[in-house]
N, CA, C and O of each residue as an XYZ file, in Angstrom:
864
protein
N      -1.267      4.735      1.608
C      -0.667      5.077      2.887
C      -1.384      4.364      4.039
O      -2.611      4.265      4.044
N      -0.635      3.883      4.983
C      -1.187      3.303      6.203
C      -1.335      4.423      7.229
O      -0.357      5.075      7.595
N      -2.563      4.638      7.687
C      -2.864      5.723      8.618
C      -2.610      5.248     10.056
O      -3.091      4.190     10.461
N      -1.857      6.035     10.813
C      -1.389      5.625     12.134
C      -1.822      6.633     13.196
O      -1.720      7.845     13.001
N      -2.300      6.116     14.309
C      -2.528      6.917     15.510
C      -1.477      6.533     16.534
O      -1.353      5.357     16.877
N      -0.713      7.509     17.032
C       0.333      7.277     18.026
C      -0.194      7.601     19.414
O      -0.792      8.656     19.628
N       0.028      6.693     20.357
C      -0.437      6.898     21.730
C       0.738      6.656     22.675
O       1.155      5.515     22.877
N       1.267      7.731     23.250
C       2.383      7.644     24.190
C       2.410      8.930     25.004
O       2.206     10.014     24.458
N       2.658      8.818     26.299
C       2.626     10.017     27.135
C       3.929     10.807     27.108
O       4.058     11.813     27.807
N       4.901     10.361     26.305
C       6.148     11.100     26.165
C       6.245     11.706     24.761
O       6.266     10.993     23.757
N       6.304     13.020     24.720
C       6.317     13.715     23.439
C       7.527     13.323     22.597
O       7.426     13.204     21.376
N       8.680     13.121     23.253
C       9.883     12.756     22.517
C       9.752     11.386     21.859
O      10.253     11.173     20.755
N       9.080     10.463     22.536
C       8.853      9.136     21.954
C       7.957      9.265     20.728
O       8.229      8.661     19.691
N       6.901     10.042     20.843
C       6.004     10.224     19.699
C       6.745     10.852     18.518
O       6.526     10.477     17.366
N       7.621     11.809     18.818
C       8.395     12.435     17.747
C       9.298     11.416     17.061
O       9.442     11.430     15.838
N       9.902     10.536     17.848
C      10.743      9.497     17.264
C       9.948      8.533     16.407
O      10.403      8.122     15.339
N       8.762      8.170     16.871
C       7.917      7.275     16.091
C       7.482      7.925     14.782
O       7.402      7.262     13.747
N       7.203      9.217     14.833
C       6.826      9.931     13.606
C       7.950      9.884     12.583
O       7.704      9.717     11.388
N       9.179     10.030     13.051
C      10.313      9.992     12.117
C      10.475      8.616     11.483
O      10.816      8.501     10.306
N      10.227      7.576     12.274
C      10.358      6.213     11.745
C       9.217      5.880     10.788
O       9.444      5.353      9.699
N       7.999      6.190     11.198
C       6.819      5.862     10.393
C       6.522      7.018      9.441
O       5.499      7.694      9.549
N       7.434      7.217      8.521
C       7.392      8.365      7.622
C       6.667      8.026      6.316
O       6.506      6.853      5.978
N       6.234      9.054      5.585
C       5.577      8.810      4.292
C       6.418      7.981      3.336
O       5.877      7.194      2.560
N       7.736      8.149      3.382
C       8.589      7.374      2.468
C       8.502      5.881      2.736
O       8.826      5.073      1.866
N       8.060      5.503      3.948
C       7.874      4.093      4.307
C       6.428      3.637      4.101
O       6.094      2.480      4.357
N       5.577      4.552      3.637
C       4.190      4.201      3.372
C       3.245      4.471      4.525
O       2.156      3.899      4.574
N       3.646      5.348      5.472
C       2.817      5.641      6.632
C       2.453      7.126      6.683
O       3.195      7.986      6.209
N       1.293      7.394      7.269
C       0.870      8.759      7.549
C       0.370      8.811      8.988
O      -0.598      8.131      9.330
N       1.011      9.601      9.824
C       0.558      9.768     11.202
C      -0.605     10.752     11.192
O      -0.425     11.937     10.911
N      -1.799     10.253     11.499
C      -3.003     11.086     11.385
C      -3.479     11.604     12.735
O      -4.446     12.364     12.799
N      -2.811     11.202     13.816
C      -3.206     11.693     15.129
C      -2.248     11.224     16.199
O      -1.503     10.262     16.016
N      -2.283     11.931     17.330
C      -1.449     11.573     18.472
C      -2.254     11.744     19.753
O      -3.106     12.627     19.848
N      -1.979     10.901     20.728
C      -2.589     11.003     22.049
C      -1.487     10.909     23.093
O      -0.517     10.169     22.933
N      -1.658     11.685     24.180
C      -0.708     11.634     25.277
C      -1.192     10.759     26.414
O      -0.490     10.580     27.408
N      -2.412     10.204     26.268
C      -2.968      9.355     27.324
C      -4.009      8.419     26.719
O      -4.667      8.760     25.735
N      -4.152      7.241     27.316
C      -5.101      6.268     26.798
C      -6.544      6.720     26.840
O      -7.371      6.217     26.080
N      -6.863      7.660     27.713
C      -8.242      8.142     27.807
C      -8.691      8.870     26.547
O      -9.889      9.043     26.327
N      -7.749      9.294     25.725
C      -8.062     10.054     24.518
C      -8.252      9.176     23.286
O      -8.630      9.675     22.225
N      -7.997      7.887     23.412
C      -7.868      7.037     22.232
C      -9.184      6.864     21.474
O      -9.214      7.024     20.254
N     -10.258      6.545     22.167
C     -11.530      6.279     21.477
C     -11.960      7.497     20.669
O     -12.361      7.367     19.512
N     -11.880      8.664     21.265
C     -12.263      9.886     20.559
C     -11.331     10.167     19.392
O     -11.781     10.582     18.324
N     -10.040      9.945     19.587
C      -9.067     10.199     18.527
C      -9.270      9.256     17.347
O      -9.132      9.664     16.194
N      -9.596      8.000     17.630
C      -9.857      7.035     16.554
C     -11.082      7.461     15.744
O     -11.074      7.385     14.516
N     -12.122      7.905     16.427
C     -13.325      8.352     15.730
C     -13.028      9.554     14.834
O     -13.602      9.690     13.753
N     -12.130     10.419     15.291
C     -11.826     11.631     14.532
C     -10.864     11.391     13.379
O     -11.008     12.001     12.320
N      -9.887     10.513     13.568
C      -8.824     10.354     12.567
C      -8.931      9.100     11.720
O      -8.306      9.017     10.663
N      -9.709      8.124     12.163
C      -9.944      6.872     11.438
C      -8.633      6.223     10.963
O      -8.424      6.058      9.761
N      -7.763      5.862     11.896
C      -6.488      5.232     11.519
C      -6.671      3.772     11.118
O      -7.690      3.147     11.413
N      -5.653      3.247     10.437
C      -5.624      1.826     10.090
C      -5.013      0.996     11.205
O      -5.263     -0.206     11.299
N      -4.204      1.638     12.059
C      -3.553      0.944     13.160
C      -3.282      1.940     14.277
O      -2.977      3.105     14.023
N      -3.395      1.472     15.520
C      -3.060      2.281     16.687
C      -1.780      1.712     17.298
O      -1.711      0.525     17.616
N      -0.776      2.557     17.457
C       0.469      2.141     18.101
C       0.453      2.701     19.508
O       0.497      3.915     19.707
N       0.388      1.807     20.482
C       0.031      2.151     21.856
C       1.146      1.795     22.836
O       1.609      0.655     22.885
N       1.569      2.797     23.618
C       2.508      2.522     24.697
C       1.807      1.666     25.753
O       0.629      1.870     26.049
N       2.532      0.722     26.309
C       1.928     -0.163     27.304
C       1.634      0.560     28.610
O       0.593      0.337     29.227
N       2.543      1.418     29.027
C       2.404      2.089     30.323
C       2.297      3.602     30.135
O       3.178      4.228     29.546
N       1.203      4.182     30.645
C       1.018      5.630     30.650
C       0.502      6.034     32.021
O      -0.007      5.199     32.770
N       0.634      7.319     32.352
C       0.393      7.764     33.720
C      -1.052      7.594     34.159
O      -1.304      7.177     35.290
N      -1.989      7.901     33.306
C      -3.405      7.839     33.693
C      -4.050      6.549     33.208
O      -4.111      5.569     33.950
N      -4.528      6.540     31.980
C      -5.095      5.317     31.394
C      -4.024      4.646     30.551
O      -3.568      5.206     29.553
N      -3.623      3.450     30.953
C      -2.557      2.736     30.266
C      -3.018      2.007     29.025
O      -4.200      2.017     28.683
N      -2.065      1.369     28.350
C      -2.344      0.681     27.103
C      -3.397     -0.411     27.189
O      -4.284     -0.454     26.336
N      -3.341     -1.302     28.186
C      -4.342     -2.367     28.250
C      -5.776     -1.851     28.375
O      -6.669     -2.332     27.678
N      -5.999     -0.880     29.255
C      -7.352     -0.348     29.431
C      -7.796      0.423     28.191
O      -8.950      0.318     27.777
N      -6.889      1.195     27.598
C      -7.238      1.909     26.372
C      -7.570      0.939     25.245
O      -8.495      1.174     24.467
N      -6.813     -0.152     25.160
C      -7.100     -1.174     24.149
C      -8.458     -1.806     24.396
O      -9.228     -2.007     23.457
N      -8.759     -2.119     25.646
C     -10.054     -2.720     25.980
C     -11.200     -1.803     25.579
O     -12.184     -2.257     24.995
N     -11.081     -0.528     25.886
C     -12.134      0.429     25.529
C     -12.302      0.515     24.017
O     -13.422      0.578     23.511
N     -11.198      0.516     23.312
C     -11.253      0.635     21.858
C     -11.858     -0.601     21.224
O     -12.659     -0.493     20.295
N     -11.483     -1.786     21.719
C     -11.906     -3.026     21.083
C     -13.342     -3.409     21.411
O     -13.828     -4.437     20.940
N     -14.026     -2.601     22.209
C     -15.467     -2.799     22.401
C     -16.181     -2.680     21.049
O     -17.179     -3.356     20.797
N     -15.654     -1.817     20.199
C     -16.186     -1.646     18.842
C     -15.533     -2.691     17.942
O     -14.317     -2.668     17.755
N     -16.326     -3.611     17.381
C     -15.723     -4.664     16.541
C     -15.059     -4.125     15.288
O     -14.249     -4.819     14.673
N     -15.385     -2.900     14.898
C     -14.776     -2.306     13.710
C     -13.579     -1.426     14.044
O     -13.051     -0.744     13.166
N     -13.148     -1.431     15.292
C     -12.019     -0.603     15.700
C     -10.737     -1.089     15.038
O     -10.615     -2.275     14.733
N      -9.783     -0.198     14.810
C      -8.511     -0.612     14.198
C      -7.708     -1.486     15.145
O      -7.899     -1.423     16.359
N      -6.817     -2.296     14.605
C      -5.968     -3.145     15.457
C      -4.962     -2.316     16.238
O      -4.638     -1.186     15.874
N      -4.476     -2.910     17.324
C      -3.554     -2.217     18.221
C      -2.220     -2.954     18.271
O      -2.173     -4.162     18.502
N      -1.136     -2.210     18.052
C       0.217     -2.709     18.251
C       0.735     -2.097     19.544
O       0.845     -0.876     19.657
N       1.052     -2.938     20.514
C       1.498     -2.476     21.825
C       3.015     -2.376     21.854
O       3.718     -3.309     21.468
N       3.510     -1.238     22.315
C       4.944     -1.056     22.527
C       5.255     -1.359     23.983
O       4.660     -0.773     24.888
N       6.180     -2.266     24.206
C       6.421     -2.745     25.550
C       7.922     -2.779     25.852
O       8.744     -2.489     24.983
N       8.268     -3.134     27.089
C       9.653     -3.293     27.498
C       9.846     -4.700     28.033
O       8.885     -5.462     28.131
N      11.067     -5.052     28.376
C      11.372     -6.414     28.810
C      10.649     -6.791     30.107
O      10.367     -7.967     30.338
N      10.350     -5.806     30.949
C       9.816     -6.120     32.272
C       8.316     -5.859     32.398
O       7.819     -5.613     33.497
N       7.598     -5.909     31.284
C       6.173     -5.592     31.297
C       5.286     -6.833     31.261
O       4.255     -6.822     30.588
N       5.654     -7.899     31.963
C       4.885     -9.142     31.897
C       3.416     -8.934     32.249
O       2.534     -9.429     31.547
N       3.153     -8.214     33.315
C       1.764     -7.993     33.737
C       0.992     -7.228     32.673
O      -0.164     -7.540     32.388
N       1.635     -6.226     32.088
C       0.983     -5.433     31.056
C       0.775     -6.257     29.792
O      -0.238     -6.097     29.111
N       1.721     -7.137     29.468
C       1.553     -8.022     28.318
C       0.296     -8.865     28.460
O      -0.496     -8.974     27.524
N       0.117     -9.457     29.626
C      -1.054    -10.288     29.880
C      -2.331     -9.484     29.741
O      -3.282     -9.929     29.099
N      -2.360     -8.292     30.343
C      -3.558     -7.466     30.282
C      -3.838     -6.996     28.859
O      -4.997     -6.934     28.446
N      -2.795     -6.667     28.107
C      -2.979     -6.214     26.722
C      -3.502     -7.340     25.845
O      -4.344     -7.117     24.976
N      -3.004     -8.549     26.073
C      -3.462     -9.708     25.315
C      -4.941     -9.958     25.566
O      -5.707    -10.181     24.628
N      -5.344     -9.923     26.832
C      -6.753    -10.120     27.159
C      -7.630     -9.010     26.581
O      -8.796     -9.234     26.254
N      -7.059     -7.814     26.460
C      -7.825     -6.679     25.955
C      -8.016     -6.728     24.442
O      -8.872     -6.027     23.902
N      -7.217     -7.558     23.750
C      -7.409     -7.713     22.314
C      -6.341     -7.087     21.443
O      -6.588     -6.834     20.264
N      -5.153     -6.826     21.989
C      -4.060     -6.294     21.172
C      -3.658     -7.307     20.103
O      -3.719     -8.517     20.323
N      -3.249     -6.801     18.952
C      -2.884     -7.670     17.826
C      -1.398     -7.887     17.680
O      -0.972     -8.752     16.915
N      -0.594     -7.117     18.402
C       0.841     -7.268     18.265
C       1.588     -6.658     19.422
O       1.067     -5.800     20.134
N       2.831     -7.114     19.609
C       3.695     -6.645     20.681
C       5.086     -6.407     20.117
O       5.677     -7.289     19.494
N       5.605     -5.196     20.344
C       6.905     -4.821     19.822
C       7.692     -4.096     20.911
O       7.156     -3.216     21.585
N       8.955     -4.462     21.083
C       9.792     -3.764     22.052
C       9.997     -2.312     21.634
O      10.183     -2.013     20.455
N       9.961     -1.408     22.624
C      10.095      0.012     22.335
C      11.473      0.358     21.783
O      11.609      1.276     20.974
N      12.490     -0.371     22.215
C      13.846     -0.023     21.788
C      14.323     -0.854     20.599
O      15.523     -0.929     20.337
N      13.394     -1.476     19.881
C      13.762     -2.263     18.701
C      14.185     -1.337     17.560
O      13.829     -0.159     17.560
N      14.937     -1.855     16.594
C      15.310     -1.041     15.429
C      14.080     -0.545     14.679
O      13.027     -1.182     14.696
N      14.232      0.593     14.026
C      13.116      1.167     13.287
C      12.545      0.234     12.241
O      11.340      0.236     11.990
N      13.415     -0.571     11.625
C      12.948     -1.501     10.594
C      11.961     -2.507     11.175
O      10.995     -2.888     10.514
N      12.204     -2.935     12.408
C      11.298     -3.885     13.041
C       9.944     -3.244     13.327
O       8.903     -3.870     13.128
N       9.958     -2.003     13.792
C       8.705     -1.297     14.051
C       7.905     -1.128     12.764
O       6.684     -1.286     12.766
N       8.575     -0.814     11.683
C       7.897     -0.651     10.395
C       7.227     -1.956      9.981
O       6.068     -1.959      9.567
N       7.954     -3.057     10.093
C       7.380     -4.353      9.720
C       6.199     -4.704     10.620
O       5.172     -5.192     10.149
N       6.352     -4.453     11.912
C       5.279     -4.771     12.854
C       4.040     -3.945     12.575
O       2.931     -4.478     12.533
N       4.222     -2.651     12.384
C       3.083     -1.769     12.134
C       2.376     -2.145     10.840
O       1.147     -2.136     10.770
N       3.148     -2.472      9.831
C       2.544     -2.843      8.548
C       1.776     -4.160      8.665
O       0.670     -4.283      8.139
N       2.358     -5.138      9.350
C       1.690     -6.433      9.504
C       0.378     -6.292     10.248
O      -0.633     -6.852      9.825
N       0.375     -5.557     11.342
C      -0.838     -5.404     12.143
C      -1.888     -4.587     11.387
O      -3.073     -4.918     11.419
N      -1.454     -3.520     10.708
C      -2.394     -2.689      9.949
C      -3.075     -3.474      8.840
O      -4.222     -3.193      8.494
N      -2.377     -4.457      8.282
C      -2.922     -5.234      7.173
C      -3.708     -6.450      7.642
O      -4.067     -7.313      6.841
N      -3.974     -6.515      8.941
C      -4.817     -7.587      9.458
C      -4.067     -8.769     10.017
O      -4.678     -9.774     10.379
N      -2.739     -8.671     10.096
C      -1.952     -9.745     10.664
C      -1.743     -9.564     12.155
O      -2.384     -8.723     12.786
N      -0.854    -10.349     12.707
C      -0.481    -10.235     14.112
C       1.034    -10.245     14.189
O       1.697    -10.709     13.261
N       1.591     -9.741     15.281
C       3.039     -9.599     15.355
C       3.518     -9.852     16.774
O       2.950     -9.337     17.737
N       4.572    -10.651     16.891
C       5.254    -10.843     18.164
C       6.727    -10.543     17.973
O       7.397    -11.191     17.168
N       7.235     -9.569     18.702
C       8.673     -9.345     18.709
C       9.330    -10.608     19.252
O       8.935    -11.086     20.316
N      10.324    -11.167     18.554
C      10.964    -12.402     19.033
C      11.455    -12.308     20.472
O      11.486    -13.310     21.186
N      11.836    -11.114     20.899
C      12.370    -10.944     22.250
C      11.309    -11.072     23.336
O      11.637    -11.298     24.501
N      10.036    -10.929     22.960
C       8.976    -11.028     23.969
C       8.084    -12.243     23.753
O       7.094    -12.421     24.462
N       8.430    -13.083     22.773
C       7.582    -14.233     22.464
C       7.343    -15.107     23.691
O       6.200    -15.458     23.987
N       8.409    -15.463     24.408
C       8.254    -16.337     25.571
C       7.373    -15.692     26.626
O       6.573    -16.373     27.268
N       7.511    -14.395     26.810
C       6.710    -13.693     27.808
C       5.238    -13.650     27.408
O       4.354    -13.811     28.250
N       4.980    -13.429     26.116
C       3.595    -13.407     25.655
C       2.962    -14.791     25.806
O       1.803    -14.911     26.203
N       3.728    -15.830     25.487
C       3.210    -17.185     25.650
C       2.857    -17.450     27.113
O       1.807    -18.020     27.411
N       3.727    -17.039     28.006
C       3.470    -17.226     29.429
C       2.241    -16.439     29.864
O       1.412    -16.935     30.627
N       2.132    -15.213     29.374
C       0.976    -14.386     29.719
C      -0.313    -15.015     29.206
O      -1.347    -14.980     29.874
N      -0.234    -15.594     28.002
C      -1.414    -16.234     27.426
C      -1.848    -17.437     28.250
O      -3.034    -17.620     28.522
N      -0.879    -18.252     28.643
C      -1.213    -19.435     29.439
C      -1.829    -19.052     30.775
O      -2.690    -19.760     31.296
N      -1.382    -17.923     31.331
C      -1.845    -17.509     32.646
C      -3.101    -16.648     32.605
O      -3.662    -16.312     33.648
N      -3.547    -16.287     31.389
C      -4.707    -15.407     31.291
C      -5.971    -16.120     31.744
O      -6.181    -17.282     31.395
N      -6.829    -15.436     32.528
C      -8.107    -16.044     32.947
C      -8.930    -16.438     31.728
O      -9.036    -15.684     30.761
N      -9.497    -17.604     31.790
C     -10.375    -18.051     30.721
C      -9.696    -18.849     29.638
O     -10.365    -19.377     28.750
N      -8.351    -18.954     29.691
C      -7.673    -19.718     28.645
C      -7.397    -21.145     29.079
O      -7.410    -22.051     28.246
N      -7.155    -21.362     30.332
C      -6.839    -22.709     30.800
C      -7.994    -23.656     30.528
O      -9.134    -23.401     30.916
N      -7.677    -24.751     29.853
C      -8.686    -25.774     29.608
C      -9.616    -25.491     28.451
O     -10.466    -26.320     28.127
N      -9.469    -24.295     27.796
C     -10.383    -23.976     26.713
C      -9.737    -24.150     25.348
O     -10.441    -24.365     24.361
N      -8.423    -24.062     25.270
C      -7.748    -24.180     23.990
C      -7.680    -25.643     23.572
O      -7.222    -26.497     24.332
N      -8.136    -25.919     22.370
C      -8.227    -27.292     21.894
C      -6.947    -27.729     21.213
O      -6.058    -26.918     20.953
N      -6.862    -29.012     20.928
C      -5.707    -29.562     20.245
C      -5.727    -29.179     18.780
O      -6.791    -29.083     18.168
N      -4.538    -28.958     18.215
C      -4.423    -28.648     16.800
C      -4.824    -29.838     15.933
O      -4.999    -29.688     14.723
N      -4.972    -31.021     16.538
C      -5.395    -32.191     15.783
C      -6.781    -32.021     15.189
O      -7.147    -32.729     14.251
N      -7.551    -31.091     15.726
C      -8.901    -30.864     15.210
C      -8.891    -30.127     13.868
O      -9.913    -30.056     13.187
N      -7.742    -29.584     13.496
C      -7.644    -28.800     12.266
C      -7.337    -29.686     11.067
O      -6.658    -30.705     11.191
N      -7.843    -29.286      9.912
C      -7.479    -29.953      8.665
C      -6.065    -29.532      8.272
O      -5.507    -28.598      8.848
N      -5.499    -30.214      7.305
C      -4.160    -29.873      6.848
C      -4.083    -28.447      6.328
O      -3.126    -27.729      6.614
N      -5.083    -28.039      5.569
C      -5.103    -26.675      5.043
C      -5.239    -25.659      6.160
O      -4.619    -24.597      6.109
N      -6.042    -25.970      7.168
C      -6.213    -25.049      8.292
C      -4.916    -24.893      9.079
O      -4.613    -23.804      9.568
N      -4.150    -25.976      9.203
C      -2.845    -25.878      9.865
C      -1.927    -24.959      9.056
O      -1.197    -24.152      9.632
N      -1.958    -25.078      7.719
C      -1.150    -24.202      6.876
C      -1.523    -22.741      7.101
O      -0.655    -21.877      7.224
N      -2.821    -22.481      7.152
C      -3.295    -21.111      7.354
C      -2.868    -20.607      8.734
O      -2.415    -19.471      8.871
N      -3.012    -21.449      9.744
C      -2.619    -21.058     11.097
C      -1.118    -20.774     11.165
O      -0.699    -19.832     11.838
N      -0.319    -21.564     10.486
C       1.129    -21.338     10.468
C       1.445    -19.953      9.889
O       2.308    -19.243     10.405
N       0.752    -19.579      8.829
C       0.998    -18.270      8.204
C       0.455    -17.134      9.066
O       1.034    -16.048      9.097
N      -0.657    -17.378      9.769
C      -1.124    -16.396     10.744
C      -0.048    -16.180     11.799
O       0.243    -15.049     12.189
N       0.535    -17.281     12.253
C       1.574    -17.205     13.267
C       2.805    -16.458     12.811
O       3.546    -15.915     13.631
N       3.029    -16.425     11.517
C       4.163    -15.672     10.979
C       3.810    -14.212     10.724
O       4.646    -13.437     10.258
N       2.570    -13.840     11.031
C       2.168    -12.442     10.922
C       1.569    -12.039      9.601
O       1.381    -10.847      9.357
N       1.258    -13.000      8.724
C       0.718    -12.653      7.412
C      -0.746    -12.240      7.510
O      -1.497    -12.758      8.336
N      -1.136    -11.304      6.658
C      -2.537    -10.901      6.549
C      -3.295    -11.921      5.707
O      -2.687    -12.804      5.103
N      -4.623    -11.803      5.665
C      -5.425    -12.721      4.855
C      -5.033    -12.637      3.380
O      -4.953    -13.656      2.694
N      -4.791    -11.422      2.901
C      -4.420    -11.258      1.488
C      -3.089    -11.937      1.198
O      -2.930    -12.570      0.154
N      -2.133    -11.812      2.113
C      -0.823    -12.440      1.916
C      -0.930    -13.958      1.980
O      -0.258    -14.664      1.228
N      -1.781    -14.463      2.885
C      -1.990    -15.910      2.977
C      -2.611    -16.428      1.685
O      -2.205    -17.469      1.167
N      -3.590    -15.702      1.171
C      -4.251    -16.103     -0.073
C      -3.243    -16.192     -1.213
O      -3.271    -17.137     -2.001
N      -2.356    -15.206     -1.296
C      -1.360    -15.190     -2.371
C      -0.373    -16.344     -2.222
O       0.022    -16.957     -3.213
N       0.021    -16.635     -1.002
C       1.013    -17.687     -0.784
C       0.435    -19.072     -1.039
O       1.133    -19.953     -1.540
N      -0.839    -19.271     -0.696
C      -1.458    -20.595     -0.854
C      -2.238    -20.737     -2.169
O      -2.810    -21.792     -2.446
N      -2.256    -19.676     -2.969
C      -2.959    -19.694     -4.257
C      -4.440    -20.020     -4.082
O      -5.008    -20.824     -4.821
N      -5.045    -19.382     -3.097
C      -6.483    -19.511     -2.881
C      -7.062    -18.112     -2.736
O      -6.314    -17.143     -2.608
N      -8.386    -17.995     -2.754
C      -9.005    -16.678     -2.662
C      -8.980    -16.164     -1.225
O      -8.873    -16.938     -0.274
N      -9.081    -14.848     -1.090
C      -9.121    -14.263      0.243
C     -10.388    -14.684      0.982
O     -10.374    -14.826      2.205
N     -11.480    -14.884      0.250
C     -12.723    -15.360      0.865
C     -12.514    -16.739      1.486
O     -13.000    -17.018      2.582
N     -11.784    -17.598      0.772
C     -11.493    -18.934      1.299
C     -10.627    -18.850      2.546
O     -10.837    -19.591      3.506
N      -9.654    -17.946      2.531
C      -8.812    -17.754      3.718
C      -9.665    -17.343      4.906
O      -9.514    -17.887      5.999
N     -10.564    -16.381      4.697
C     -11.425    -15.920      5.787
C     -12.259    -17.070      6.337
O     -12.490    -17.150      7.544
N     -12.709    -17.960      5.460
C     -13.477    -19.125      5.901
C     -12.615    -20.042      6.767
O     -13.054    -20.513      7.816
N     -11.375    -20.290      6.312
C     -10.457    -21.125      7.105
C     -10.172    -20.497      8.467
O     -10.142    -21.190      9.483
N      -9.961    -19.178      8.481
C      -9.683    -18.486      9.742
C     -10.852    -18.634     10.708
O     -10.655    -18.874     11.899
N     -12.064    -18.490     10.194
C     -13.247    -18.662     11.035
C     -13.336    -20.057     11.615
O     -13.680    -20.224     12.785
N     -13.026    -21.072     10.800
C     -13.045    -22.456     11.281
C     -11.971    -22.683     12.348
O     -12.202    -23.380     13.336
N     -10.794    -22.085     12.135
C      -9.706    -22.230     13.112
C     -10.126    -21.642     14.454
O      -9.962    -22.281     15.494
N     -10.666    -20.430     14.432
C     -11.098    -19.785     15.671
C     -12.152    -20.635     16.383
O     -12.110    -20.798     17.603
N     -13.092    -21.171     15.612
C     -14.182    -21.955     16.192
C     -13.666    -23.264     16.783
O     -14.001    -23.609     17.916
N     -12.847    -23.996     16.017
C     -12.364    -25.301     16.466
C     -11.443    -25.197     17.677
O     -11.437    -26.076     18.540
N     -10.665    -24.117     17.735
C      -9.685    -23.973     18.820
C     -10.188    -23.073     19.937
O      -9.487    -22.841     20.922
N     -11.394    -22.574     19.781
C     -11.981    -21.701     20.793
C     -11.092    -20.488     21.050
O     -10.809    -20.136     22.195
N     -10.656    -19.857     19.958
C      -9.795    -18.683     20.034
C     -10.614    -17.428     19.792
O     -11.509    -17.403     18.948
N     -10.288    -16.382     20.554
C     -11.058    -15.151     20.493
C     -10.730    -14.312     19.267
O     -11.618    -13.720     18.654
N      -9.446    -14.266     18.915
C      -9.025    -13.335     17.873
C      -7.690    -13.778     17.290
O      -7.154    -14.831     17.637
N      -7.174    -12.950     16.402
C      -5.947    -13.282     15.686
C      -4.736    -13.307     16.612
O      -3.818    -14.105     16.425
N      -4.741    -12.430     17.608
C      -3.626    -12.434     18.560
C      -3.553    -13.766     19.297
O      -2.468    -14.318     19.483
N      -4.704    -14.282     19.716
C      -4.726    -15.586     20.384
C      -4.280    -16.690     19.432
O      -3.642    -17.655     19.854
N      -4.614    -16.550     18.145
C      -4.221    -17.564     17.165
C      -2.712    -17.595     16.971
O      -2.125    -18.671     16.862
N      -2.081    -16.431     16.926
C      -0.634    -16.414     16.734
C       0.071    -17.006     17.950
O       1.087    -17.686     17.811
N      -0.469    -16.747     19.147
C       0.123    -17.324     20.351
C      -0.058    -18.836     20.351
O       0.865    -19.571     20.701
N      -1.241    -19.306     19.959
C      -1.486    -20.744     19.882
C      -0.484    -21.399     18.931
O       0.059    -22.464     19.224
N      -0.246    -20.752     17.793
C       0.670    -21.320     16.796
C       2.077    -21.486     17.365
O       2.730    -22.500     17.116
N       2.549    -20.498     18.127
C       3.851    -20.614     18.765
C       3.826    -21.651     19.873
O       4.739    -22.467     20.001
N       2.772    -21.608     20.669
C       2.689    -22.453     21.859
C       2.636    -23.930     21.507
O       3.050    -24.767     22.310
N       2.133    -24.271     20.317
C       1.979    -25.667     19.917
C       2.974    -26.098     18.848
O       2.801    -27.138     18.213
N       4.033    -25.279     18.649
C       5.094    -25.678     17.737
C       4.746    -25.593     16.285
O       5.501    -26.090     15.448
N       3.612    -24.971     15.938
C       3.241    -24.820     14.528
C       4.144    -23.769     13.880
O       4.456    -23.843     12.692
N       4.549    -22.802     14.679
C       5.538    -21.809     14.265
C       6.631    -21.778     15.327
O       6.337    -21.775     16.523
N       7.866    -21.755     14.904
C       8.991    -21.678     15.824
C       9.421    -20.228     15.987
O       9.447    -19.484     15.006
N       9.759    -19.807     17.209
C      10.263    -18.433     17.401
C      11.472    -18.183     16.507
O      12.316    -19.051     16.285
N      11.512    -16.936     16.000
C      12.624    -16.582     15.120
C      13.898    -16.384     15.908
O      14.941    -16.080     15.328
């Protein structure tokens, strides 16, 4: 079972997410928060595999809650639920270290795929927000002039980056390329170093931004 922490200030939204992320789909909701200020404590208590976080909440919003959580390098990944008009929040969430972005009104099947991909160590971009995330990434402080050319990567590293961009976890990449997961982790480390990327979310954006992966 994939253990999930739900963070949304609307009880009805949380109830809907619980129905979608049901045990029959391989999920267990182990905790809920009505505000981002509760997230760090809730994660410590429930030890989820993934945090599904609303972008906008009344007190502490998704970006700040994500930033607080990601101070701990062992913290679970965060999937941000967003809307079409959340460009500013997208940028802040990306800088804070979110691993995925999914529209709140997307079909349940899409949410299931996104949650599973992020929980398993992958990254996820809802096709409807890809352009906005790319724009947010380009405009984020500290990114201009730091991202290197993909020409610095070996052929195998480009293959790995392409699969990262498609949202695959290290285990899935290893299976697809017929190499060990340890080797995949080594390639991922080299990719991050050569391209000066902070995390997997930045890598998936780089892959889209440089045509290594085409938006679906």
